[in-house]
N, C-alpha and C positions, 0 to 999 in steps of 0.2 A: 542517632540516625535521623535524618531530615525527611519529613513527609512532604512530597510535592503535591500541590493541589491544582496545578495548571501546567500544561505542556510548555508554556512560555518560560517557566522557571528552569527549564533544562538548559544548561550551557553546553552546547554540542562540542565546543572546542575543548572541553575538559574530558571528553570521552576518548579513550585511546583508540587509534585506528583499528587495532585488532578486534576491539569490541564492536565498532561500527561495521566492520566487514562480517563479523559473526551474525549481527542483527540482520544485515542485508541478505546474507545467505539464507537465514531462517525464513525471512519474508518471501524470498523468491521460491524456496522449497515449498512453502505453504501455498503460494499462488499456483505453482505447478500442480500440486495435488488437488487443489480445488478445481482448476480448469480441466483436469483429467476426468472428473466425474461426468457421468452421462448427462447430456443436456446443458451443461454449464456453458460451453462455448456459444451455443445458440442463445441462451439467456443473456450472456454478455453482449453479443452482437445486437440483440434487441434493445438492451439498455443503452448501448452506445448510439444506436440509431435514434432512439427516443430523446436521449440527452442532446444529441446533435441538432435535432429539430427544435429543442427548447433553448439551446445555447449555441449559436452558430460559431462562436469563437472558441468553443471547447475542443481541445484535441487531447488524445490519450496516447 
């Protein structure tokens, strides 16, 4: 078993599409559950506004 020490070591082309889709679904499900928490949307909007002021080229 190989231990990876850097994300750059990952060859994304070697990951089967079904695994990528599973990872993407898990990330989206997690994001949905986090944003559903009370106050999180407001915190996100405040972060986005602050980040936009510091980085005009930033879009999310």
